[in-house]
One Martini backbone bead per residue (centre of mass of N, CA, C, O) as a GRO file, in nm:
protein
  139
    1MET     BB    1   9.732  11.326  10.612
    2MET     BB    2   9.749  11.120  10.354
    3LYS     BB    3   9.802  11.101  10.041
    4GLN     BB    4   9.710  10.915   9.768
    5PHE     BB    5   9.833  11.099   9.524
    6GLU     BB    6  10.056  11.168   9.242
    7THR     BB    7  10.183  11.330   8.986
    8ILE     BB    8  10.414  11.259   8.724
    9ASP     BB    9  10.674  11.366   8.518
   10ILE     BB   10  10.660  11.229   8.183
   11SER     BB   11  10.796  11.199   7.890
   12GLY     BB   12  10.520  11.102   7.684
   13ASP     BB   13  10.381  11.040   7.957
   14ALA     BB   14  10.232  10.896   8.252
   15GLY     BB   15  10.221  10.945   8.619
   16ILE     BB   16  10.236  10.785   8.948
   17ARG     BB   17  10.209  10.833   9.305
   18ALA     BB   18  10.138  10.607   9.555
   19PHE     BB   19   9.957  10.571   9.873
   20GLY     BB   20   9.983  10.363  10.187
   21ARG     BB   21   9.940  10.196  10.488
   22ASP     BB   22   9.871   9.968  10.282
   23LEU     BB   23   9.816   9.766  10.018
   24PRO     BB   24   9.515   9.817   9.969
   25GLU     BB   25   9.543  10.124   9.969
   26LEU     BB   26   9.747  10.145   9.739
   27PHE     BB   27   9.565  10.016   9.517
   28ALA     BB   28   9.336  10.218   9.538
   29ASN     BB   29   9.509  10.476   9.487
   30ALA     BB   30   9.615  10.390   9.208
   31ALA     BB   31   9.342  10.387   9.076
   32ALA     BB   32   9.267  10.682   9.134
   33GLY     BB   33   9.505  10.797   8.978
   34MET     BB   34   9.436  10.683   8.703
   35TYR     BB   35   9.149  10.808   8.684
   36SER     BB   36   9.258  11.111   8.706
   37LEU     BB   37   9.382  11.103   8.412
   38VAL     BB   38   9.093  11.080   8.268
   39THR     BB   39   8.930  11.230   8.508
   40ASP     BB   40   8.708  11.399   8.711
   41LEU     BB   41   8.595  11.248   8.999
   42SER     BB   42   8.378  11.460   9.104
   43GLY     BB   43   8.177  11.379   8.846
   44VAL     BB   44   8.140  11.094   8.972
   45ALA     BB   45   7.918  10.847   9.011
   46GLU     BB   46   7.754  10.578   9.222
   47THR     BB   47   7.560  10.374   9.004
   48GLY     BB   48   7.783  10.145   8.982
   49ARG     BB   49   7.909   9.796   8.967
   50ILE     BB   50   8.227   9.618   9.007
   51ASP     BB   51   8.410   9.319   8.970
   52VAL     BB   52   8.757   9.247   9.054
   53SER     BB   53   9.005   9.000   8.930
   54VAL     BB   54   9.358   8.932   8.990
   55HIS     BB   55   9.673   8.789   8.871
   56SER     BB   56  10.016   8.714   8.983
   57GLU     BB   57  10.358   8.644   9.056
   58THR     BB   58  10.380   8.948   9.147
   59LEU     BB   59  10.342   9.252   9.289
   60GLU     BB   60  10.409   9.421   9.043
   61GLY     BB   61  10.230   9.257   8.845
   62LEU     BB   62   9.969   9.312   8.998
   63LEU     BB   63   9.950   9.612   8.958
   64VAL     BB   64   9.948   9.606   8.650
   65ALA     BB   65   9.704   9.422   8.615
   66TRP     BB   66   9.501   9.593   8.768
   67LEU     BB   67   9.519   9.849   8.595
   68ASN     BB   68   9.468   9.703   8.319
   69GLU     BB   69   9.182   9.612   8.394
   70LEU     BB   70   9.065   9.897   8.433
   71ILE     BB   71   9.127   9.992   8.148
   72PHE     BB   72   8.958   9.781   8.004
   73ARG     BB   73   8.685   9.864   8.137
   74PHE     BB   74   8.692  10.139   8.002
   75ASP     BB   75   8.725  10.060   7.703
   76ALA     BB   76   8.478   9.855   7.686
   77TYR     BB   77   8.255  10.016   7.910
   78GLY     BB   78   8.331  10.307   8.053
   79PHE     BB   79   8.441  10.254   8.334
   80VAL     BB   80   8.436  10.457   8.639
   81GLY     BB   81   8.604  10.474   8.937
   82LYS     BB   82   8.554  10.604   9.269
   83LYS     BB   83   8.510  10.348   9.449
   84ILE     BB   84   8.755  10.146   9.626
   85ALA     BB   85   8.719   9.801   9.729
   86ILE     BB   86   8.922   9.594   9.895
   87GLY     BB   87   8.892   9.257   9.972
   88ASP     BB   88   9.160   9.112   9.846
   89LEU     BB   89   9.522   9.064   9.934
   90THR     BB   90   9.803   8.938   9.780
   91ASP     BB   91  10.098   8.863   9.618
   92ILE     BB   92   9.889   8.725   9.363
   93GLY     BB   93   9.608   8.884   9.458
   94VAL     BB   94   9.303   9.064   9.354
   95SER     BB   95   9.001   9.199   9.505
   96ALA     BB   96   8.716   9.404   9.390
   97THR     BB   97   8.502   9.690   9.441
   98LEU     BB   98   8.339   9.913   9.215
   99SER     BB   99   8.231  10.247   9.214
  100GLY     BB  100   8.029  10.403   8.948
  101GLU     BB  101   8.052  10.496   8.593
  102GLU     BB  102   7.981  10.586   8.287
  103PHE     BB  103   8.129  10.741   8.049
  104ASP     BB  104   8.050  11.096   7.966
  105PRO     BB  105   8.135  11.352   7.760
  106ALA     BB  106   7.893  11.546   7.850
  107LYS     BB  107   7.984  11.515   8.176
  108HIS     BB  108   8.293  11.443   8.139
  109GLU     BB  109   8.608  11.499   8.173
  110GLN     BB  110   8.862  11.488   7.924
  111LYS     BB  111   9.171  11.375   7.932
  112LEU     BB  112   9.341  11.103   7.916
  113LEU     BB  113   9.461  10.833   7.715
  114VAL     BB  114   9.483  10.532   7.864
  115LYS     BB  115   9.647  10.230   7.772
  116ALA     BB  116   9.892  10.156   7.997
  117ALA     BB  117  10.054   9.981   8.218
  118THR     BB  118  10.393   9.974   8.328
  119TYR     BB  119  10.742   9.880   8.398
  120HIS     BB  120  10.833  10.159   8.387
  121ARG     BB  121  10.960  10.253   8.693
  122LEU     BB  122  10.863  10.042   8.867
  123SER     BB  123  10.738  10.065   9.213
  124ILE     BB  124  10.750   9.892   9.540
  125HIS     BB  125  10.746  10.031   9.878
  126LYS     BB  126  10.854  10.053  10.198
  127LYS     BB  127  10.807  10.363  10.399
  128ASP     BB  128  10.818  10.324  10.702
  129ASP     BB  129  10.457  10.368  10.753
  130HIS     BB  130  10.449  10.314  10.430
  131TRP     BB  131  10.337  10.298  10.093
  132GLU     BB  132  10.489  10.290   9.761
  133ALA     BB  133  10.411  10.387   9.416
  134GLU     BB  134  10.531  10.362   9.073
  135VAL     BB  135  10.363  10.466   8.762
  136VAL     BB  136  10.361  10.407   8.414
  137PHE     BB  137  10.186  10.540   8.130
  138ASP     BB  138  10.041  10.487   7.840
  139ILE     BB  139   9.918  10.749   7.589
   0.00000   0.00000   0.00000
């Protein structure tokens, strides 16, 4: 069984390497990896849902836009996604439904304050029978 993601050590920032058998799974696992930098997902319940849709000109730009939209939803509304269901993914657009809940510091472990996904060291590539992406976040 393939792991979803791993954290990577970046001096002064935080990063993840996400994996997926296909691009939808890669995008879902990148989101899970980003949320894992913010809190322990095992303590997040699936009591709310949000729909997210973003577009970009390139696949790399799409991954950054996707993650930054999720960061915005966390910053603006406190929403933490636990289950990420990608509905549609093309080279220039992604739509998904996320189940999770509002972050509560009394209930959820607070890890890093993730400010943005960046293009620094950004990569998405197919490797043998799976996809990998590396993303660095400003914290």
